[in-house]
C-alpha positions as CSV (number, residue, x, y, z in Angstrom):
1,M,84.6,108.0,126.3
2,V,85.3,109.3,129.8
3,C,87.9,112.0,129.8
4,G,88.1,113.0,133.4
5,V,86.7,113.1,136.9
6,L,85.5,116.2,138.6
7,T,86.9,117.0,142.1
8,V,84.4,116.5,144.9
9,S,85.2,117.5,148.5
10,T,83.1,114.9,150.4
11,P,82.0,111.7,148.6
12,S,78.4,110.8,149.1
13,A,77.3,107.5,150.7
14,A,76.6,106.1,147.2
15,Q,80.0,107.1,146.0
16,R,81.7,105.4,149.0
17,K,79.7,102.2,148.4
18,Y,80.2,102.0,144.6
19,N,82.9,102.7,142.0
20,I,82.2,105.9,140.0
21,E,81.8,103.8,136.9
22,E,78.9,101.9,138.5
23,L,76.9,105.0,139.4
24,P,74.1,106.2,137.0
25,R,75.6,108.4,134.2
26,I,73.0,111.0,133.3
27,P,73.9,114.3,131.7
28,V,73.5,117.2,134.1
29,D,74.9,120.3,132.5
30,T,76.8,121.7,129.5
31,V,79.8,124.0,130.2
32,D,81.5,126.4,127.8
33,T,85.3,126.3,127.3
34,A,87.8,128.8,126.0
35,D,87.4,127.3,122.5
36,P,83.9,128.2,121.2
37,R,83.9,124.9,119.2
38,V,84.3,122.8,122.3
39,K,81.9,122.3,125.2
40,I,82.0,119.9,128.3
41,I,79.1,117.7,129.4
42,T,79.0,116.9,133.1
43,Y,77.3,113.7,134.4
44,T,75.7,112.6,137.7
45,N,78.6,110.3,138.5
46,N,81.0,113.2,138.5
47,T,82.5,112.3,135.1
48,W,82.7,114.5,132.0
49,D,83.0,114.4,128.2
50,Y,84.2,116.8,125.6
51,Y,81.4,117.7,123.2
52,L,82.0,119.2,119.8
53,P,78.8,120.7,118.3
54,D,80.6,120.9,114.9
55,Y,81.8,117.3,115.1
56,E,80.5,116.3,111.7
57,S,82.1,119.1,109.8
58,L,85.4,118.7,111.7
59,A,85.6,114.9,111.3
60,N,84.7,114.9,107.6
61,Q,87.5,117.3,106.4
62,S,89.3,116.0,103.3
63,V,92.5,115.3,105.4
64,Y,90.5,112.5,107.1
65,Q,89.3,111.0,103.9
66,E,92.4,110.4,101.8
67,H,94.9,107.7,102.9
68,W,92.7,106.9,105.8
69,T,93.4,103.4,107.1
70,T,92.6,102.3,110.7
71,N,94.1,98.8,110.8
72,E,97.6,99.5,109.7
73,V,100.3,101.9,111.2
74,F,101.2,103.3,107.8
75,A,98.7,105.0,105.5
76,Y,100.9,106.5,102.8
77,R,102.6,103.5,101.2
78,D,101.9,104.8,97.7
79,V,103.6,108.2,98.4
80,K,107.2,108.4,97.3
81,F,109.9,110.4,99.2
82,A,110.5,112.5,96.0
83,D,106.8,113.4,95.9
84,V,107.1,115.3,99.3
85,P,107.7,119.0,98.9
86,E,111.2,120.2,99.7
87,S,109.7,122.5,102.3
88,M,106.3,123.4,103.4
89,E,104.9,125.9,106.0
90,I,102.5,124.1,108.5
91,E,100.2,126.0,110.8
92,L,100.5,124.1,114.1
93,V,97.9,126.1,116.1
94,K,95.6,129.0,115.7
95,S,95.9,129.8,119.4
96,L,97.6,128.3,122.5
97,D,94.3,126.6,123.4
98,G,95.0,124.3,120.4
99,Y,98.1,122.7,122.0
100,H,98.9,120.5,125.0
101,P,102.2,118.6,125.7
102,P,101.6,114.8,125.5
103,V,103.4,114.4,128.8
104,L,106.0,116.3,130.8
105,G,109.4,114.7,131.6
106,R,113.0,114.2,130.7
107,V,113.7,112.9,127.2
108,S,115.6,109.7,127.9
109,S,116.3,108.8,124.3
110,R,116.3,111.2,121.5
111,Y,115.5,111.0,117.8
112,G,118.2,109.7,115.5
113,P,120.7,106.9,115.0
114,R,120.8,104.4,117.9
115,G,123.0,101.4,117.8
116,K,122.5,99.7,114.4
117,G,119.0,101.2,113.9
118,M,117.2,104.5,113.8
119,H,115.2,105.7,116.8
120,K,112.2,107.3,115.0
121,G,110.8,109.2,117.9
122,I,111.7,110.2,121.5
123,D,111.2,108.4,124.8
124,I,110.0,110.1,128.0
125,G,110.1,108.1,131.3
126,L,106.9,108.1,133.4
127,P,105.0,106.1,136.0
128,T,102.6,103.5,134.7
129,G,99.2,105.0,134.4
130,E,100.3,108.5,133.8
131,P,97.7,110.3,131.6
132,I,98.8,110.9,128.0
133,Y,97.3,113.9,126.2
134,A,96.5,114.8,122.6
135,T,99.1,117.3,121.4
136,F,96.7,118.9,118.9
137,E,93.1,118.4,117.9
138,G,92.5,115.7,115.4
139,K,90.9,112.4,114.5
140,V,92.0,109.0,115.8
141,R,93.3,106.9,112.9
142,Y,94.7,104.0,114.9
143,A,94.0,102.8,118.4
144,R,94.9,99.2,119.2
145,Y,97.7,96.8,120.3
146,N,100.5,96.8,117.8
147,S,102.6,93.6,117.6
148,G,105.5,95.3,115.8
149,G,106.8,96.7,119.1
150,Y,104.7,99.8,119.9
151,G,102.4,97.9,122.2
152,Y,99.2,99.8,122.8
153,L,99.4,102.6,120.2
154,V,97.3,105.7,119.4
155,I,97.9,107.6,116.1
156,L,96.2,111.0,115.7
157,R,95.9,112.8,112.4
158,H,95.7,116.5,112.7
159,P,94.0,119.1,110.4
160,N,97.4,120.2,109.0
161,G,98.3,116.6,107.9
162,L,100.7,115.8,110.6
163,E,100.3,112.6,112.6
164,T,101.4,112.0,116.2
165,Y,102.1,108.5,117.6
166,Y,101.8,107.6,121.3
167,G,103.3,104.2,122.0
168,H,103.7,101.7,124.9
169,L,100.4,102.7,126.5
170,C,98.9,100.5,129.2
171,K,95.4,101.5,128.4
172,L,93.6,103.3,125.6
173,N,91.0,106.1,126.3
174,V,89.9,106.6,122.7
175,K,88.7,104.5,119.7
176,V,89.2,104.8,116.0
177,N,87.4,107.7,114.3
178,D,87.0,109.7,117.6
179,Y,87.6,113.4,117.2
180,V,89.7,114.8,120.0
181,V,90.8,118.2,121.2
182,A,94.2,119.3,122.4
183,G,94.7,118.2,126.0
184,Q,92.2,115.4,125.9
185,V,93.4,112.2,127.7
186,I,93.8,109.6,124.9
187,G,95.4,106.9,127.0
188,Y,97.7,106.1,129.9
189,G,101.5,105.5,129.8
190,G,102.9,102.1,130.3
191,N,105.3,99.4,129.3
192,T,103.6,97.4,126.6
193,G,105.3,96.2,123.4
194,R,109.1,96.2,123.0
195,S,109.8,98.2,126.0
196,R,111.9,97.9,129.2
197,G,110.6,100.3,131.8
198,A,107.5,102.5,131.6
199,H,107.8,105.4,129.1
200,L,106.1,107.1,126.3
201,H,107.4,106.6,122.8
202,Y,106.3,109.6,120.9
203,E,106.7,110.3,117.1
204,M,105.7,113.0,114.7
205,R,105.2,112.1,111.0
206,Y,104.1,113.6,107.7
207,A,103.1,111.1,105.0
208,D,104.5,108.3,107.2
209,L,107.9,110.0,107.3
210,T,109.4,110.8,110.7
211,F,111.1,113.9,111.9
212,D,112.4,115.0,115.3
213,P,109.5,116.1,117.6
214,E,112.0,118.3,119.5
215,R,112.1,120.6,116.5
216,I,108.5,121.6,117.6
217,I,108.2,120.9,121.3
218,D,110.4,121.7,124.4
219,F,109.5,118.6,126.4
220,S,111.3,119.8,129.6
221,T,108.9,122.8,129.8
222,G,106.1,121.6,127.7
223,D,106.3,124.7,125.5
224,L,105.4,124.8,121.8
225,K,108.3,126.4,119.9
226,W,106.3,127.6,116.9
227,Q,102.8,128.6,115.8
228,N,103.8,128.1,112.2
229,F,106.6,125.6,111.4
230,V,108.6,125.2,108.1
231,L,109.0,121.5,107.6
232,E,111.9,120.7,105.3
233,R,112.3,117.4,103.4
234,G,115.8,117.2,104.8
235,Y,114.4,116.7,108.3
236,F,112.8,113.3,107.4
237,N,114.2,109.8,108.1
238,I,113.5,108.4,104.7
239,S,113.6,104.8,105.9
240,S,110.8,105.4,108.4
241,K,108.0,103.8,106.5
242,L,109.7,100.6,105.5
243,T,108.4,98.5,108.4
244,E,105.9,98.8,111.1
245,A,108.3,97.3,113.7
246,L,110.3,99.4,116.0
247,E,113.9,99.0,114.8
248,E,115.5,99.6,118.2
249,E,115.4,98.0,121.6
250,D,113.2,100.7,123.0
251,G,113.3,102.2,126.5
252,D,116.7,103.6,127.4
253,L,115.3,104.9,130.7
254,G,113.9,101.5,131.5
255,D,117.4,100.0,131.3
256,M,118.3,102.0,134.4
257,F,115.7,100.3,136.5
258,V,115.5,96.7,135.3
259,D,118.0,94.0,134.3
260,K,118.2,92.3,130.9
261,E,115.4,90.0,131.8
262,G,113.2,92.9,132.8
263,N,113.4,92.2,136.6
264,P,113.5,95.2,139.0
265,L,116.9,96.3,140.2
266,S,117.8,97.2,143.8
267,S,118.1,100.8,144.8
268,E,121.9,100.5,144.9
269,E,122.1,99.0,141.4
270,I,119.8,101.8,140.1
271,V,122.1,104.5,141.6
272,D,125.1,102.8,140.1
273,N,123.5,102.7,136.6
274,L,122.6,106.4,136.9
275,S,126.1,107.3,137.9
276,K,127.6,105.4,135.0
277,A,125.2,107.1,132.6
278,A,126.1,110.5,133.9
279,A,129.8,109.8,133.5
280,K,129.5,109.0,129.8
281,P,130.7,111.8,127.5
282,K,127.8,113.4,125.7
283,T,127.8,114.8,122.2
284,T,126.6,118.4,122.1
285,V,125.1,120.4,119.3
286,N,128.4,122.4,119.2
287,D,130.6,119.3,118.5
288,V,132.1,119.2,115.0
289,I,131.0,116.0,113.2
290,Y,132.2,114.7,109.8
291,Y,130.7,112.0,107.6
292,K,132.4,109.9,104.9
293,V,130.1,109.5,101.8
294,K,129.2,105.9,101.0
295,S,127.6,104.3,97.9
296,G,123.9,105.3,97.6
297,D,124.2,108.4,99.8
298,N,122.7,111.7,99.0
299,L,122.4,115.0,100.9
300,Y,118.9,114.4,102.0
301,K,119.7,111.0,103.4
302,I,122.8,112.3,105.3
303,A,120.9,115.3,106.6
304,A,118.1,113.0,107.9
305,K,120.6,110.7,109.6
306,Y,122.2,113.5,111.6
307,G,119.1,115.5,112.3
308,T,120.1,118.5,110.2
309,T,119.2,120.1,106.9
310,V,120.6,120.0,103.4
311,G,121.0,123.8,103.6
312,N,123.2,123.5,106.7
313,I,125.4,120.8,105.2
314,C,125.8,122.9,102.0
315,K,126.7,126.0,104.0
316,L,129.3,124.1,106.2
317,N,131.0,122.6,103.1
318,G,130.7,125.4,100.6
319,I,128.6,123.2,98.2
320,K,125.2,123.4,96.5
321,S,122.3,121.0,96.9
322,S,122.8,120.0,93.3
323,T,126.5,119.1,93.9
324,T,127.4,115.5,93.0
325,L,128.8,113.6,95.9
326,R,131.8,111.3,95.6
327,I,132.3,108.0,97.4
328,G,134.8,108.6,100.2
329,Q,134.2,112.4,100.2
330,R,134.4,113.9,103.7
331,L,131.5,116.1,104.7
332,R,131.0,118.2,107.8
333,V,127.5,117.6,109.0
334,R,127.7,119.6,112.2
C-alpha cells in the first residue's frame, strides 16, 4: 500500500525512463515519527509505507471483532436506537498527532434535511484526484464500490467505536482490514456513484447512526474542536440505518458546474449559478424555528431532524424530556 512519494530534486536517468511504480521497490531505511507506535519505511523507488510494529495488538482490539462486516455498509443492524446510551463521552484523540482533516475546503452541503430526504453527512468540493486522509487511526472495515450511491467508499472504524465514511472516491488506496494512522492517504476524491461534480461525501456514525461531523471538525480551518466529545443520543438521525442508498441527489456544489445531464457548463453559466446561490436567503443558527408535532414524533426524532438536542428543545419550551407531546403542538426547535 503506497502512501506517498518522497521529493527528489533531480530525477535519475532511470526515473526519467520509467514510471516510479516500475522501479525496483526494495526497503532502504526505517524512520521514526512523532508517534512512537508508527514508523515509516522508505524504498529505492522513492516511495514509502507506514509501519506499525504493534499492528497485531492494535488491529485485534475488541472494537474490531464485534459487529465486524466487510461486505455491507451497515454492521449494527441488530442494535436498536433505544439501546444507544442517552449520552457518552468519547475520547477523540490522545494528542494532536492522532488527528488529520479528511480534506480542506468549503462545505457545500451540510448535514440535515435536504429536499424530501435527509443528507446524512457533509459535502466538500474538490478537484478529482485530491488526496483524502484518514481522520483518526483505525481499521478499514469497508473499501469497495458501493452501488447504493456512495460510489467508491471507504469506511474506517476507530478505537473509540466511531466510524468515518469517505464517499465518491475515484480511487482507493487501502483495502479491507488495513490498519491506518491519522493523516494516511486512504483514497482520492472523485465523482463516482450518485454525484454531480467531484466532491467528498463525509459521514460520522456510531452504531450505524449518523450525526453532524461539524460538531467535531471545523472544515474551513481543518481544526479539531474537541479532544473529548460528549455524544448525545439526540444528535442522531434515527433513520440513518434503514437503507444503504444515499437518499438525496448528492453533490450540491457539482450542480454549479454541470447541467442536469452532467455536461460541463460554460464559464458564464457557472458565474450565473454562483450569483444566484449567493442571492438566496440563508438560514442562520440565530433564526427562530418552530415545528408542529405530527403523529409518531418524539423529542429525539425532532432534535435529530433539526440538528439540535433534546435538552435545548426542553429549555426553549419550558418542558421536560418526559413530557408527552400532543399532535399539533408547536415547539420551538431553535
